[in-house]
Every structure is written in C-alpha cells, then in structure tokens.
C-alpha positions in Angstrom: 37.7 225.6 152.3 36.7 227.0 149.7 34.7 230.0 151.4 38.0 230.5 153.0 39.6 230.8 149.4 36.3 233.2 148.7 36.9 235.4 151.4 40.7 236.0 150.9 40.3 236.7 147.6 37.9 239.3 148.3 39.2 240.9 150.8 42.9 241.2 148.3 40.5 242.9 145.7 38.5 245.6 148.3 42.5 246.1 149.5 43.3 246.7 146.1 40.5 249.0 145.2 41.2 251.0 148.3 45.2 251.1 147.5 43.5 252.3 144.3 40.8 254.7 145.7 43.9 256.1 147.3 46.3 256.8 144.0 43.7 258.2 142.2 43.0 260.3 144.8 46.4 262.1 144.9 45.7 261.7 141.0 42.7 264.0 141.2 44.3 266.4 144.4 47.4 266.6 141.7 45.3 267.0 139.1 43.1 269.9 140.5 46.2 272.0 141.8 47.4 271.9 138.2 44.8 273.0 137.1 44.6 275.7 139.4 48.3 276.6 138.5 47.5 276.8 134.8 44.2 278.8 135.6 46.5 280.8 137.5 48.7 281.6 134.5 46.2 281.7 131.6 43.3 284.2 134.3 44.3 287.9 132.6 44.9 289.6 129.6 47.5 289.3 126.7 49.0 293.1 126.6 49.6 292.8 122.5 50.7 296.1 121.6 52.0 299.5 123.0 50.8 300.4 126.2 48.2 296.9 126.3 45.0 295.8 125.4 43.4 299.7 125.5 46.4 301.5 124.5 46.7 303.6 127.0 48.5 301.7 130.1 45.6 300.6 132.1 45.1 296.7 133.0 42.5 294.9 134.1 43.8 292.2 136.4 43.0 291.9 139.8 44.5 289.9 142.4 48.3 291.4 142.2 50.7 291.6 145.0 50.1 294.3 147.5 52.9 295.2 148.3 56.3 294.1 147.1 58.3 291.4 149.2 61.3 292.4 151.0 64.3 290.6 148.1 60.8 291.8 145.6 58.7 289.6 143.5 59.1 286.1 142.8 61.8 286.6 139.1 60.4 283.5 137.7 63.1 284.0 134.4 65.5 286.3 132.7 67.2 287.0 129.1 70.0 288.9 127.6 68.6 290.5 124.7 69.8 292.6 122.1 69.9 296.9 121.6 66.6 298.4 121.6 64.5 300.3 123.2 60.7 299.0 122.0 58.8 296.9 125.4 57.5 293.2 124.4 54.0 292.7 123.4 52.3 289.9 125.2 49.4 287.2 123.4 48.6 284.5 125.6 51.4 282.3 125.9 54.2 284.0 123.2 56.1 286.7 123.9 57.6 288.4 121.0 60.5 291.7 121.4 61.9 293.4 118.9 66.3 293.8 119.4 69.2 293.9 117.2 71.3 291.3 117.5 75.1 292.5 115.2 74.3 293.4 112.3 70.1 291.8 112.8 66.9 293.1 113.3 65.4 290.1 115.1 62.5 289.4 115.9 62.1 287.2 118.5 58.8 285.3 120.0 59.7 283.7 123.9 57.1 281.6 125.9 55.6 284.2 128.1 55.8 281.5 131.4 59.0 280.1 130.8 60.9 282.3 128.3 62.2 279.7 126.5 62.7 280.1 122.5 60.0 279.5 119.9 60.7 281.1 117.1 63.3 284.0 115.6 63.1 286.0 112.3 66.0 288.2 111.3 66.9 290.8 108.8 69.7 292.9 108.2 70.1 296.9 109.3 73.1 299.3 109.5 71.2 301.5 112.0 73.5 303.9 113.9 72.2 305.9 115.9 73.6 309.9 114.9 73.2 310.7 118.5 75.0 307.9 120.2 72.5 305.9 121.9 71.7 301.9 121.0 71.4 300.8 117.4 67.9 298.8 118.2 64.5 298.6 117.1 62.5 301.5 119.3 58.8 300.7 118.4 56.7 297.9 120.2 55.6 294.8 118.3 51.9 294.4 117.2 50.2 291.0 118.0 46.9 290.0 116.3 45.3 286.0 116.6 47.6 285.3 114.2 50.0 287.8 112.9 53.1 289.8 114.3 53.7 293.1 112.9 56.6 295.3 113.7 58.1 298.3 112.7 62.2 299.1 112.4 64.9 301.2 112.9 65.3 302.0 109.4 61.3 302.2 108.7 61.5 298.4 107.5 57.5 297.5 107.8 57.5 293.1 108.7 54.2 291.3 108.9 55.2 287.3 110.5 52.7 284.5 111.5 52.7 284.5 115.2 53.0 281.3 115.8 55.7 280.5 113.5 57.5 283.2 112.8 57.1 283.1 108.8 57.1 286.1 106.8 54.0 286.8 105.5 54.9 290.0 103.8 57.2 292.7 104.3 57.6 296.6 103.0 60.6 299.2 103.2 58.9 302.1 104.1 62.0 304.2 103.7 62.6 303.1 100.2 58.7 303.6 98.9 58.4 306.9 99.9 60.6 310.3 100.6 61.4 310.1 104.6 63.9 313.0 106.2 66.0 311.1 108.8 64.6 310.6 112.0 66.6 312.1 115.3 66.7 308.6 116.5 65.3 306.5 114.1 61.9 305.3 113.3 60.5 305.0 116.9 56.4 304.8 116.2 54.8 301.7 116.5 52.2 300.3 114.5 48.0 299.8 115.3 45.6 298.3 113.8 42.3 299.9 113.1 39.6 298.0 111.0 41.8 295.8 108.9 44.3 298.3 108.5 47.7 298.5 109.8 48.2 302.2 110.2 51.8 303.6 110.4 53.6 306.5 110.9 55.7 307.0 108.3 56.8 310.0 107.8 56.8 310.8 103.5 57.1 313.5 102.4 54.9 315.4 101.0 52.0 313.8 102.3 52.4 310.7 103.6 53.0 311.3 106.6 50.4 308.6 107.7 49.6 305.6 105.2 47.7 302.7 105.7 48.3 299.3 104.6 46.5 296.1 104.2 46.6 293.7 106.9 46.8 291.3 104.7 49.1 292.2 102.4 50.8 294.9 103.4 49.9 296.8 100.0 49.3 300.9 100.3 44.9 302.0 100.8 45.9 305.6 101.4 48.6 308.3 102.9 47.4 311.1 104.0 49.3 314.4 106.3 51.4 316.7 105.0 51.9 319.7 103.3 47.9 320.1 102.1 47.2 320.0 106.1 49.8 321.5 107.8 50.1 324.4 105.0 49.3 327.8 106.6 48.5 326.7 109.9 49.1 328.7 112.2 51.7 327.4 114.7 50.4 327.8 117.8 52.3 328.8 121.2 55.3 329.8 118.7 56.2 333.3 118.8 53.5 335.9 116.9 51.7 332.5 115.4 53.0 332.2 112.0 51.7 330.4 109.4 53.0 327.2 108.7 55.3 327.6 105.3 55.7 324.2 104.5 59.8 322.5 103.2 59.9 319.4 102.0 62.7 318.8 104.3 60.5 318.7 106.5 60.4 316.1 109.2 56.8 314.4 110.2 57.1 311.6 111.9 57.5 311.4 115.8 57.6 309.0 118.3 54.3 308.7 120.0 52.0 306.3 118.5 48.5 306.5 116.9 45.5 306.2 118.9 42.5 305.2 117.3 39.5 306.7 119.9 35.4 307.6 119.1 34.8 311.2 120.0 30.9 312.4 119.4 30.3 309.0 117.8 32.7 309.3 115.2 35.9 306.4 114.9 38.7 309.1 114.6 42.6 308.6 114.5 44.7 310.6 116.7 47.9 311.0 115.3 50.5 313.4 117.6 52.5 313.9 114.6 56.2 315.8 114.6 54.7 319.3 114.0 51.5 319.0 115.9 48.1 316.7 116.7 46.6 315.2 113.6 43.1 313.4 113.5 42.4 311.8 110.2 39.2 308.9 109.2 40.6 305.9 109.9 38.6 304.6 106.5 39.7 306.8 103.8 42.4 309.6 105.5 40.9 312.2 105.7 42.3 315.1 107.3 39.7 316.1 110.7 41.8 318.7 112.1 44.7 319.9 112.4 46.4 321.4 115.4 50.4 322.4 115.8 52.3 321.8 118.8 55.8 321.3 118.7 58.7 323.1 120.1 60.3 326.0 118.5 63.8 324.0 119.4 64.8 322.2 115.8 66.4 318.7 117.8 63.4 318.0 119.7 60.7 315.5 119.5 56.8 314.8 120.7 56.7 311.2 122.2 53.8 310.7 124.2 50.7 309.2 122.9 47.9 311.2 122.8 45.6 310.7 126.3 41.6 311.0 125.1 39.2 311.1 127.8 35.8 311.5 126.0 35.8 315.0 124.6 39.4 315.9 125.7 42.8 314.8 124.2 46.2 315.7 126.8 48.8 316.6 124.5 52.4 317.0 126.3 56.1 317.3 125.6 59.8 318.0 127.6 61.2 320.4 125.0 62.5 324.7 125.4 58.5 325.7 126.7 56.4 323.5 125.0 54.9 322.2 128.2 51.1 320.4 128.1 47.6 321.9 125.9 44.3 319.9 126.7 42.0 320.2 123.7 39.0 319.7 123.3 36.8 318.3 120.3 34.2 320.3 119.1 30.4 318.5 118.1 31.3 317.4 114.7 34.8 316.1 115.0 35.5 318.5 112.7 37.9 321.2 115.0 39.4 322.0 118.4 39.6 324.3 120.8 42.6 325.1 123.4 41.2 324.1 127.5 44.7 325.3 128.8 47.9 325.3 128.3 50.7 325.6 130.8 54.4 323.2 132.0 52.8 321.7 134.7 53.7 318.8 133.0 56.4 317.6 130.6 56.3 314.6 129.6 59.5 313.3 127.6 58.2 310.0 125.8 56.2 307.9 128.6 52.3 308.6 128.2 50.9 310.1 131.1 48.2 307.7 133.5 45.2 309.2 133.5 42.4 307.5 136.4 39.4 309.1 138.0 40.1 312.6 136.5 43.6 312.8 136.8 47.0 312.0 135.2 49.9 310.2 136.5 53.4 310.9 134.7 57.1 311.3 134.9 57.5 315.2 133.6 61.0 316.7 132.5 63.6 316.5 129.5 67.0 315.2 131.7 67.4 313.0 134.3 68.6 316.2 135.9 64.8 317.7 136.2 62.6 314.6 136.4 60.0 315.0 138.4 56.6 312.7 139.4 53.5 314.6 139.3 49.2 314.5 139.5 47.6 317.0 137.4 43.7 317.8 137.3 42.9 317.0 133.4 40.1 319.5 133.2 42.0 322.3 134.9 45.6 321.8 134.4 46.3 321.9 138.5 49.0 320.8 140.0 48.4 318.4 142.9 51.4 317.0 143.5 55.0 316.8 143.1 57.9 314.7 143.5 61.2 315.4 142.8 63.1 312.8 140.8 66.4 314.6 139.8 69.1 312.2 139.8 71.5 315.1 140.2 69.7 316.1 143.0 70.8 312.7 144.5 73.8 310.3 143.8 74.5 309.4 140.7 72.4 306.7 139.1 71.6 305.5 142.2 68.2 303.8 142.8 66.8 306.2 145.0 65.1 307.5 143.0 63.2 307.2 139.7 64.1 309.7 137.1 61.9 310.3 134.2 60.4 306.9 134.6 57.4 305.5 133.1 54.2 303.3 135.3 51.4 301.4 134.1 47.9 300.6 135.9 46.6 297.5 137.1 44.5 296.2 140.4 44.3 299.9 141.4 47.6 300.5 141.8 49.8 302.6 139.7 53.6 299.8 139.1 56.1 302.2 138.1 59.4 301.6 136.1 62.6 304.1 137.1 64.8 304.5 134.1 67.9 303.1 136.1 66.2 299.8 137.1 63.4 301.1 140.6 60.4 299.2 140.4 57.7 301.4 142.5 53.5 300.6 143.5 52.1 303.5 144.0 48.3 304.8 145.1 46.8 307.1 142.5 46.1 309.2 144.9 45.8 313.2 144.3 46.0 314.6 147.5 49.7 313.2 148.1 52.2 310.9 146.2 51.7 307.5 148.1 54.8 305.9 147.7 53.7 301.7 148.9 56.3 300.0 147.7 60.0 299.9 146.4 62.4 297.4 145.0 65.8 298.0 143.1 65.3 295.2 140.1 69.3 293.4 140.1 69.4 292.5 136.5 68.7 295.7 135.2 70.4 299.1 135.3 70.3 302.2 133.6 68.9 303.3 130.5 64.9 301.5 131.3 62.6 303.1 128.8 60.0 300.6 128.0 57.1 300.6 129.9 56.4 297.9 131.9 54.2 295.2 130.2 51.9 293.2 132.3 49.6 289.9 131.7 48.4 287.2 133.6 50.1 288.4 136.4 53.7 288.5 135.0 55.2 291.7 134.7 57.8 291.7 132.0 61.0 294.7 132.6 63.0 295.2 129.7 65.6 296.9 130.6 69.3 298.2 128.3 70.1 294.5 127.9 67.7 292.6 130.4 64.7 291.5 130.1 62.7 290.6 133.3 59.9 288.3 133.8 58.4 289.0 137.2 55.6 286.9 139.7 53.1 290.2 140.8 50.2 287.3 141.9 48.7 287.3 145.1 49.6 284.3 147.1 
C-alpha cells in the first residue's frame, strides 16, 4: 500500500513537472517572440536632426519593404498636429515635434513606437507669416543624448532636457541681435559641432552665424556679414558688380549649416541669403565666400549644400539662378566653379547623392515641378519627369509636385507635397518608380522630408503626423 501511494505521488509530481515544463516552454516561446519584436523595433538608426544622422537624407537601415502593399505600408499611429513645416526628429524611442498651437510654439515629445505623449513645453508666439502661410515653426529639432534644441519662427532658441522637457536655457535672438525680418520667418535649423551650437541668426552687421555654448547658451563667437561680403563680386549677376553692404540686408536663409571635412580641414558651410560661406567652427573665421543668390528681391536660398569629397553643390529655384558646382581648392581657402546651369532648381528640398548622381525635385511652383537625375561632376541631365500639378487635375495624387526624398535600403523614399508616397530605384538611366500610395491622412502642403528611424517612417503634413511600418515581413 505504501508502495502504491509512493508510486501515485511520483506520478503526480511527474505530471506537475511535465505541465510546468510545457508552460515554461510557452513562456519561453512568447519571450523569444517578444524579444524579436522589440529587436525589430530597436534595430536601425536615430534620425536626430534635419536630414538624419549624416545630415544628407541617407540612412543605412536595411530590411525595409521592397514595394508598397496595395493599401500602403501599415499604419502604426497618427496624431493631429498644430501649424508648422518642420520635420520631427527621433532619438531612441523619443520623437520630438515643434509646432504652433494657438498662441504658443510647443515642443512636444511623443513615444516614437506608439505616438503616446511624454512631455510638452510651450512659450508664447505672435509670429504671423506676411505671405499668408501658416504661422508655425519651420525648423527641425536637434536631439542629443540628453538635450533637445529648437529654433522658433520668431528666433527663440530653446534648450530642453530630452527626457523631461525641462527648460535648460533659452535665447531670444531677435532681441539680442539686429535681425532684419525674414520673408517667411526663421527656417534654418541648429547644428552641433564640437560642443558648439551653430545657428544662422542673421544678425547685422557681422552676426549672420552665431556659435553658442551648447551647455549654457552663452555666445562663443559671431561671424559672417559685412566683413566677408563687402567688395565681393556678385557672381552670376549681369556685370558681376561688387557688393556694397547695407545694414538692412537680410542674412539668414532657410538653409541649415553643414559641417564637413575637406582637404583634411573641418569646415562649416552655410548657404546664407547672399551665398555660400565657409567658416572655421572653432572660432568663426571665414575661409571663403561665394555669392549665390537670385537678383529678385523676394527670393530665398533653402536647400542645404551637398558635399561630396571636395565638391559642393548649390541650387535655388528663383529667377535665373539654377545650380552651381564648386570645387574647394587645396588649402580650403577658396573655390572654383566646375559648372553652372539651370538643369536643377531646388526650391526647399536638398538633393540626394548616390554613386555620382543627384536626385531631386526641381521648380519654384507646383506649375513647374520636375523630378530629375543629374550627373554631379558634369551637370548633365540624365532624366526628367513632369510633376506639374497644372499639367494634371488640380491637387491630385497622380503627381508628386515639389516633393522631398530620402535614401534608404538602396531606394529613394519620396513624399509628394500632396501626400503621395513613392518608392523609386536610384537609376541614372531612367526614372524607375517601384510603387506609389496616396497617404489618406495627408494633403497639400507636405513640405517636410520623410523621417526614417528603426524601420518606422514618419510623415508630416499640414495638420497630421503619420507613422508607417516599413519593416519587411
């Protein structure tokens, strides 16, 4: 009897152990599955500033969709936004958007995976666009490991704690410098170089570019203006007269400074309203200046310089300006023209470089929009697509208009200004569109370039922020 009881007890214990083993297996499988899901979301890159981790619109992420599904990439979340044209920035699982809500400019942090709010910081704004565009911020936040830097439409430069949104410091550049009013508000974004926050303030007479201590906001140096432009030839203008500086002259453009190493020297390249200026980032001393702007008064420079080795591409979309390719001479103190042509007229988007060619939308208005591929070193037009809204039905998703694009996983991800999402192969021989999808939440104007981080694509329209899943199944 005792033996039978012992056998029964052993059987019961064995059954419990076996049941526990099965449950542990389920837990193990679920745990492995969740780890895979988490890894899928965490693998990839941050997009912590304008045009991404390399500030040139390119990503090294792989494993993305080869084409859009019939109903488009899977929607992860969407959020209603305030006014503004700047793109969001992403670091880790934090997304930061700078927008206008009522009488405030608001810096808002969301969870990148879900869109859930984390924190927000607001300050008063009275900016009114003189041309009737919306009154929100135009620049893109800059995110570091522990800080968030934003530049508002009226020139408020704000530093916040990234994790909490707590104010660290703020500067009112319009009050601290003599800044002539810009046409469309402040549109340049801050960049970080060697512990200095470099900002296109546009102050007169010699504070076009200002370096701030990123930790406390104190001014470190000021540069660019009358000293470097006075007497310079107005290249491309009839007769190329010498510059006669006026203190009412606007300096700030809508381009963002680009840091690059050329001939072994670190330079910061700024496409100001007058043209390109190269400065030493440690002290602000000017290396060279090159006049590049339209003779039309109401005109802007907005694309960021494209730097490839010792070459710099500039482009703009206003009357008789087009593009110019410059070569930095050894020593880094001067440049020479390689070619000048109307082959590309980039309004606000920055061309994407790939294997000797640039891909970009060209044209000032919807009625003259083109999508083009140009050979960088020669300026040769490789192909041209008609994206004019006026050539088709008004504001239809059948064309991209003046779009924006980024490069990832060997493909161009294109966002048209009407919310048409395209996927192209960067082929210099022909325009090779793989697929397209009209994002239903978006409408004209979509003027911020796409943002890609950890296989999530973030698209900002006039009043919506959309997050799409680009992970390949």
